[in-house]
Backbone bond lengths (Angstrom), bond angles and torsions (degrees), N, CA, C in turn:
res aa  C-N    CA-C-N  psi(-1)  N-CA   C-N-CA  omega(-1)  CA-C   N-CA-C  phi
1 M - - - 1.448 - - 1.523 108.28 -
2 S 1.329 117.16 129.05 1.464 120.31 179.81 1.519 109.95 -83.52
3 V 1.323 115.48 162.33 1.461 120.64 -179.89 1.523 110.80 -60.60
4 H 1.338 117.18 -33.30 1.467 120.01 -178.45 1.524 112.25 -68.56
5 E 1.331 118.46 -19.00 1.459 121.90 178.06 1.525 112.09 -88.62
6 V 1.323 117.03 -13.53 1.457 122.05 -176.00 1.527 109.14 -85.02
7 A 1.323 116.50 135.74 1.456 120.66 -173.51 1.528 114.46 -87.50
8 T 1.331 119.91 -31.57 1.463 119.88 -178.42 1.523 110.65 -126.13
9 L 1.323 114.85 157.61 1.469 119.64 177.83 1.520 111.26 -60.70
10 R 1.303 116.59 -38.63 1.467 119.66 179.02 1.519 110.52 -56.58
11 L 1.330 117.30 -46.45 1.456 120.32 -179.98 1.524 112.23 -70.49
12 A 1.319 116.47 -31.03 1.469 119.48 177.56 1.524 110.77 -67.44
13 L 1.327 116.51 -36.04 1.464 120.83 -178.31 1.523 113.13 -89.02
14 F 1.333 116.90 -32.16 1.464 121.98 -178.84 1.522 108.60 -127.60
15 S 1.322 116.78 72.26 1.467 120.17 -174.96 1.525 112.42 -64.76
16 R 1.324 117.23 -29.34 1.472 121.02 176.81 1.521 107.76 -105.37
17 S 1.295 115.32 81.01 1.454 121.22 -175.46 1.534 110.65 -83.92
18 T 1.317 115.39 122.03 1.460 121.18 177.02 1.528 108.92 -102.31
19 I 1.305 115.93 173.84 1.469 119.80 176.11 1.527 109.59 -60.82
20 A 1.329 116.43 -41.60 1.464 120.33 179.34 1.529 110.94 -61.68
21 T 1.324 117.14 -40.12 1.467 120.87 178.22 1.517 110.18 -63.55
22 R 1.326 116.90 -46.05 1.465 120.39 -179.27 1.529 111.55 -64.21
23 V 1.333 117.34 -40.56 1.467 120.31 177.46 1.527 110.03 -62.79
24 A 1.321 116.27 -43.77 1.475 120.20 178.96 1.525 110.55 -62.12
25 L 1.327 117.53 -40.77 1.465 120.51 178.61 1.523 111.30 -65.97
26 V 1.319 117.67 -41.16 1.465 120.69 178.18 1.529 110.11 -62.78
27 L 1.332 116.85 -46.02 1.470 120.09 -179.91 1.525 111.24 -65.29
28 G 1.336 116.62 -42.20 1.465 120.02 177.53 1.519 111.77 -64.43
29 G 1.332 116.60 -41.72 1.460 120.79 177.90 1.514 112.31 -65.31
30 T 1.329 116.28 -38.23 1.465 120.88 177.38 1.527 110.51 -64.58
31 A 1.319 116.67 -41.49 1.475 120.39 177.05 1.526 110.41 -63.95
32 F 1.333 117.11 -39.94 1.466 121.44 177.90 1.527 110.77 -63.15
33 L 1.325 117.69 -44.61 1.464 121.15 176.81 1.524 111.19 -60.41
34 A 1.332 116.04 -43.55 1.473 120.20 179.63 1.524 110.88 -62.83
35 A 1.325 116.72 -42.20 1.475 120.23 179.32 1.529 110.63 -64.87
36 M 1.328 116.99 -43.02 1.465 120.46 -179.71 1.529 111.96 -68.53
37 A 1.327 117.27 -27.53 1.465 120.68 177.09 1.525 111.19 -67.65
38 Q 1.331 116.32 -24.06 1.464 119.61 -179.44 1.523 112.18 -76.04
39 I 1.334 116.36 -15.27 1.469 120.22 170.66 1.520 104.90 -80.15
40 S 1.306 116.29 95.95 1.463 121.56 -170.72 1.523 110.14 -137.22
41 I 1.327 115.38 124.81 1.461 121.03 178.49 1.524 107.87 -120.49
42 P 1.338 117.68 114.85 1.471 119.60 179.83 1.529 111.32 -65.54
43 I 1.318 115.65 145.45 1.467 122.88 175.82 1.524 106.44 -105.67
44 P 1.340 118.32 119.24 1.471 119.88 -179.85 1.532 111.94 -54.67
45 G 1.323 115.20 127.58 1.452 121.32 178.15 1.517 114.86 81.91
46 S 1.330 117.53 -0.43 1.462 120.58 -178.75 1.525 109.89 -116.84
47 P 1.333 117.36 139.49 1.465 119.45 175.72 1.526 112.74 -78.84
48 V 1.337 117.02 -2.42 1.464 121.92 -175.43 1.523 109.62 -112.49
49 P 1.355 118.04 118.16 1.460 119.83 177.86 1.535 111.32 -87.05
50 V 1.317 116.26 161.12 1.465 121.50 169.40 1.521 105.98 -78.67
51 T 1.329 117.37 127.77 1.470 120.68 179.49 1.528 110.40 -132.70
52 G 1.307 114.76 170.99 1.456 120.76 175.40 1.513 112.91 -85.65
53 Q 1.330 117.53 0.42 1.465 121.46 -176.84 1.518 112.79 -59.58
54 T 1.326 117.48 -42.46 1.468 118.19 -176.36 1.523 110.91 -64.07
55 L 1.324 118.08 -37.69 1.465 120.41 175.99 1.526 109.86 -64.03
56 A 1.314 116.92 -43.43 1.469 120.90 179.24 1.527 111.00 -60.33
57 V 1.332 116.99 -41.66 1.466 120.97 179.83 1.525 110.75 -64.34
58 L 1.323 116.79 -43.53 1.461 120.18 179.35 1.525 111.10 -61.60
59 L 1.332 116.13 -44.18 1.468 120.09 -178.21 1.530 111.77 -70.66
60 L 1.328 116.62 -47.27 1.468 119.60 -178.21 1.523 112.33 -67.79
61 G 1.312 116.76 -43.60 1.460 119.69 -179.21 1.514 111.81 -58.85
62 T 1.323 116.30 -45.10 1.460 118.92 -179.15 1.525 111.61 -72.12
63 A 1.321 117.56 -39.84 1.467 120.02 -178.66 1.530 111.81 -70.11
64 Y 1.322 117.30 -38.33 1.461 121.28 -174.89 1.525 113.40 -87.16
65 G 1.317 118.00 -25.74 1.456 120.63 -173.61 1.518 110.20 92.73
66 A 1.323 115.38 169.57 1.465 121.60 -171.66 1.522 113.60 -58.32
67 N 1.322 117.59 -54.67 1.467 119.73 -173.42 1.524 112.93 -68.84
68 L 1.327 117.08 -49.80 1.466 119.28 -178.48 1.528 111.05 -68.75
69 G 1.331 117.33 -34.16 1.465 120.20 175.46 1.519 111.63 -62.38
70 L 1.334 115.98 -44.69 1.467 121.12 178.31 1.525 110.81 -63.85
71 I 1.317 117.41 -45.61 1.469 121.52 179.33 1.530 110.59 -61.19
72 T 1.322 116.81 -39.98 1.466 120.31 -179.34 1.518 110.94 -65.03
73 F 1.340 117.47 -46.16 1.463 118.75 179.94 1.520 111.35 -68.47
74 A 1.329 117.23 -36.90 1.470 120.43 176.86 1.528 110.30 -63.16
75 T 1.325 117.35 -38.24 1.470 121.31 176.95 1.518 110.45 -64.00
76 Y 1.322 115.81 -43.79 1.471 121.16 177.05 1.531 110.36 -56.81
77 L 1.334 116.72 -48.60 1.471 120.27 178.54 1.526 111.46 -61.24
78 A 1.331 116.65 -45.12 1.465 121.14 -176.56 1.524 111.58 -62.02
79 I 1.337 116.85 -45.23 1.468 117.03 -178.27 1.524 111.76 -72.45
80 G 1.339 117.06 -29.30 1.461 120.05 175.59 1.518 111.69 -68.17
81 I 1.312 116.30 -41.53 1.468 120.91 177.66 1.529 110.21 -67.40
82 A 1.338 116.04 -35.42 1.471 120.62 -179.08 1.525 113.09 -72.91
83 G 1.334 118.23 -15.12 1.458 119.28 175.99 1.514 116.60 128.59
84 A 1.315 118.86 -4.70 1.466 120.06 176.84 1.532 108.69 -73.09
85 P 1.328 118.31 136.35 1.473 121.14 -175.64 1.532 112.78 -78.76
86 V 1.335 116.79 65.52 1.462 121.06 -173.42 1.527 113.83 -104.60
87 F 1.319 117.45 -11.05 1.455 119.72 179.86 1.527 110.06 -83.32
88 T 1.315 117.55 179.05 1.464 121.32 -175.89 1.523 111.46 -51.83
89 Q 1.321 114.29 141.09 1.470 123.44 179.82 1.524 112.60 55.92
90 G 1.335 116.65 32.65 1.459 121.44 176.01 1.513 114.23 67.28
91 T 1.323 117.01 26.73 1.463 120.27 -178.33 1.530 110.37 -94.40
92 H 1.304 115.56 174.72 1.462 122.19 -178.78 1.520 108.78 -156.37
93 G 1.320 115.78 177.16 1.456 120.97 173.63 1.518 113.80 110.39
94 S 1.316 114.48 161.18 1.465 121.36 -176.98 1.524 112.59 -70.68
95 S 1.337 117.57 -16.95 1.471 119.48 179.90 1.531 111.01 -61.06
96 H 1.322 117.39 -26.62 1.469 119.69 177.52 1.523 110.92 -67.81
97 L 1.316 116.28 -38.22 1.454 119.82 -178.93 1.527 111.61 -79.95
98 F 1.318 117.29 -33.39 1.460 120.38 -176.01 1.525 113.03 -101.67
99 G 1.339 116.98 2.24 1.458 121.18 178.45 1.517 112.49 -97.29
100 A 1.319 115.45 -159.47 1.473 121.92 -175.53 1.525 112.85 -62.22
101 T 1.321 117.38 -30.28 1.471 120.11 -177.29 1.530 113.03 -90.66
102 G 1.318 117.24 -1.93 1.465 120.78 -176.24 1.510 114.18 -58.04
103 G 1.304 117.49 -37.94 1.456 120.53 -179.52 1.518 112.59 -63.99
104 Y 1.324 115.80 -35.17 1.468 118.96 178.13 1.532 109.74 -68.05
105 L 1.327 116.72 -38.75 1.462 119.86 178.24 1.531 110.93 -66.30
106 V 1.322 116.76 -44.05 1.464 119.88 176.91 1.531 109.48 -63.81
107 G 1.324 116.36 -41.36 1.459 120.66 177.49 1.522 112.02 -60.34
108 M 1.330 116.95 -40.73 1.469 120.31 178.03 1.523 111.43 -67.65
109 L 1.326 116.56 -35.76 1.467 120.12 175.67 1.534 109.71 -59.57
110 L 1.318 117.15 -48.10 1.459 121.87 178.72 1.528 111.24 -66.00
111 T 1.322 116.25 -38.84 1.462 121.20 179.42 1.518 111.34 -63.09
112 S 1.329 117.12 -38.80 1.471 119.38 179.31 1.523 110.25 -59.24
113 Y 1.323 116.82 -35.65 1.464 120.29 177.54 1.535 110.66 -73.72
114 L 1.327 116.97 -45.89 1.466 120.93 -177.34 1.524 112.23 -60.09
115 V 1.338 117.39 -51.56 1.472 118.74 -177.85 1.525 110.51 -68.19
116 G 1.329 117.16 -31.47 1.463 120.28 175.29 1.517 111.74 -67.00
117 F 1.323 116.19 -38.94 1.469 121.35 176.55 1.527 110.03 -61.92
118 L 1.328 116.56 -46.11 1.467 120.15 179.99 1.526 111.16 -68.16
119 A 1.327 117.20 -36.39 1.472 119.92 176.20 1.526 110.41 -64.21
120 G 1.319 116.99 -33.84 1.452 120.96 176.46 1.518 112.73 -63.86
121 R 1.315 115.99 -15.83 1.464 121.89 174.93 1.527 110.41 -104.95
122 K 1.347 115.71 17.72 1.470 125.19 175.63 1.530 114.04 69.54
123 W 1.321 117.19 24.05 1.462 120.41 178.95 1.523 112.45 -73.85
124 D 1.316 118.36 -11.18 1.468 121.07 179.88 1.524 112.33 -94.22
125 Q 1.318 117.80 0.44 1.458 120.51 -173.46 1.525 114.42 -91.97
126 K 1.323 117.49 -18.38 1.464 120.89 -179.14 1.517 109.70 -129.94
127 I 1.315 116.01 144.28 1.459 121.67 -177.50 1.535 111.46 -58.58
128 A 1.337 116.92 -34.97 1.474 121.04 -177.79 1.526 112.56 -65.94
129 T 1.326 117.80 -25.52 1.465 120.00 179.60 1.524 112.90 -108.46
130 V 1.329 117.46 -22.90 1.467 118.50 -179.03 1.529 111.17 -72.91
131 I 1.321 118.02 -34.33 1.475 119.43 178.79 1.532 110.58 -62.59
132 P 1.353 119.60 -49.75 1.469 118.11 175.93 1.532 113.17 -60.08
133 T 1.336 116.91 -34.44 1.472 120.14 177.41 1.524 110.45 -60.21
134 M 1.333 116.89 -47.42 1.463 121.44 -178.86 1.532 111.07 -66.74
135 I 1.333 116.70 -38.99 1.467 120.18 178.85 1.534 110.30 -65.16
136 L 1.326 116.91 -45.21 1.471 119.91 177.99 1.530 111.09 -60.71
137 G 1.338 116.72 -41.00 1.457 120.19 177.65 1.517 111.97 -60.61
138 N 1.332 116.38 -45.78 1.460 119.68 179.27 1.525 111.64 -66.71
139 L 1.330 117.07 -38.80 1.466 119.61 177.41 1.524 111.44 -60.08
140 L 1.320 116.31 -41.16 1.465 119.83 178.67 1.529 110.77 -65.01
141 T 1.329 117.35 -47.05 1.466 120.97 179.00 1.524 111.02 -57.40
142 F 1.329 116.65 -48.51 1.457 119.92 -175.43 1.527 112.42 -75.04
143 T 1.319 118.47 -30.96 1.471 119.82 176.96 1.521 110.19 -62.61
144 V 1.325 116.31 -51.03 1.473 119.65 178.76 1.526 110.12 -64.24
145 G 1.329 117.05 -42.85 1.463 121.24 -179.34 1.514 113.14 -61.17
146 L 1.323 116.91 -43.47 1.466 120.72 -178.38 1.527 112.16 -70.29
147 I 1.314 116.47 -41.91 1.474 118.82 177.45 1.524 110.03 -60.83
148 W 1.326 116.25 -45.14 1.472 121.40 179.67 1.527 110.52 -63.02
149 L 1.342 117.02 -46.82 1.466 121.41 -179.08 1.525 110.54 -60.76
150 H 1.313 116.24 -42.72 1.469 121.18 179.05 1.529 110.75 -60.92
151 Q 1.331 116.89 -46.12 1.459 121.17 -179.97 1.528 111.44 -67.89
152 Y 1.327 116.39 -39.88 1.469 120.77 -176.30 1.525 111.60 -69.09
153 T 1.337 116.94 -43.13 1.469 120.26 -174.11 1.527 113.27 -89.25
154 H 1.326 117.57 -17.79 1.467 122.78 -176.28 1.533 111.92 59.36
155 Q 1.331 115.40 24.93 1.461 120.60 175.15 1.526 108.87 -85.74
156 N 1.335 115.80 167.00 1.460 118.33 177.47 1.537 109.90 -76.26
157 W 1.343 114.69 169.87 1.464 118.75 -176.14 1.522 112.32 -66.45
158 A 1.331 117.77 -32.57 1.471 120.32 178.70 1.531 109.59 -61.29
159 W 1.328 117.23 -45.71 1.465 121.02 177.75 1.526 109.98 -63.16
160 T 1.333 116.57 -44.97 1.460 121.23 -178.26 1.523 111.07 -57.11
161 F 1.328 117.20 -46.40 1.467 120.33 179.73 1.522 111.49 -69.84
162 S 1.343 117.30 -38.21 1.466 119.40 -177.94 1.527 112.26 -70.63
163 K 1.327 118.26 -26.64 1.470 121.58 -179.28 1.523 113.22 -103.63
164 G 1.326 117.03 -23.38 1.458 119.50 -174.33 1.510 115.72 -113.55
165 F 1.359 117.49 -2.08 1.454 119.15 -178.64 1.531 113.22 -137.88
166 T 1.313 116.67 -55.76 1.468 120.98 -174.32 1.523 113.53 -54.75
167 P 1.342 120.44 -44.40 1.477 119.26 -178.61 1.535 113.70 -65.60
168 F 1.324 116.60 -14.08 1.464 120.73 -174.98 1.529 113.13 -96.70
169 L 1.324 117.16 -10.90 1.467 120.51 -172.22 1.527 113.40 -55.36
170 L 1.317 117.72 -53.33 1.466 120.20 -177.59 1.526 110.98 -60.52
171 G 1.320 116.83 -45.54 1.460 120.89 179.47 1.522 112.08 -61.22
172 E 1.327 116.92 -39.98 1.462 119.82 -179.51 1.525 111.37 -69.93
173 V 1.322 117.13 -35.50 1.469 119.91 175.85 1.535 109.48 -62.53
174 I 1.316 116.45 -41.72 1.473 120.48 178.42 1.525 110.20 -65.23
175 K 1.327 117.79 -43.09 1.469 121.36 179.49 1.529 111.18 -63.74
176 I 1.331 116.27 -41.28 1.469 119.70 177.28 1.521 109.94 -63.20
177 A 1.317 116.75 -40.85 1.473 120.37 178.64 1.524 111.02 -62.87
178 I 1.329 117.12 -42.84 1.469 120.86 179.17 1.527 110.08 -62.89
179 A 1.329 116.82 -51.35 1.465 120.33 -178.17 1.524 111.53 -64.80
180 S 1.321 116.99 -38.48 1.464 120.96 -176.66 1.518 113.11 -71.67
181 T 1.323 117.78 -24.73 1.458 119.76 175.90 1.524 111.27 -93.04
182 A 1.318 116.76 -33.05 1.470 119.91 -177.59 1.523 112.04 -68.15
183 L 1.307 117.53 -45.49 1.466 120.09 -173.81 1.531 113.35 -64.32
184 P 1.343 119.76 -51.11 1.469 117.99 176.83 1.533 112.44 -61.69
185 S 1.341 117.17 -32.41 1.473 120.17 178.04 1.525 110.78 -65.43
186 V 1.325 116.90 -43.50 1.466 120.34 178.15 1.526 109.77 -63.63
187 W 1.325 117.51 -40.88 1.466 120.91 178.21 1.527 110.71 -61.34
188 R 1.335 117.37 -40.99 1.471 119.98 177.97 1.528 110.64 -61.66
189 F 1.340 115.89 -42.11 1.463 120.86 178.83 1.532 110.40 -63.59
190 V 1.330 116.69 -45.90 1.457 121.39 -178.27 1.522 110.85 -63.60
191 S 1.326 117.34 -39.76 1.460 119.31 -177.77 1.532 112.94 -72.61
192 H 1.337 117.96 -14.43 1.463 121.10 177.24 1.521 113.10 -100.31
193 R 1.329 116.67 5.70 1.472 120.46 179.93 1.506 110.66 -69.21
């Protein structure tokens, strides 16, 4: 099978995927998500910080594909809820999932599947399709996050957008740019191996 026939980076790099390989990828991806969550910048007046998690979700979801991306993020959530200090600032617990930031976490879980699904159709291999993939992923994360934040805080929509969306715009544009240039570059490298 040539690299051009392979749908995800994971399959291009590990064409003979065993259970041990998949477990190692899930654990490695979970560690990557935890590390990226530690890149956290508080937003004054907002319960939601800027983190590296959304970039990690975009990269892992597309590289791993829909199912493994979803399993990896679900594992990350499960171990964080169970007590591992993997959430922002080394925190843990169910309050992250059931609090103000829960919608963003649920949104990222769904996004890991969506971008993985699109990557399975080779949308991560060219700049013309990877940018829409990353934008759709971010739209899904923020749609779920904003609806949840609005319901949780009982604030009006203007407050919800000003605290849960507007401060993140520049950072998300940068993350989309990083993911959108990194993925096609990795594919070019893999196809020349």
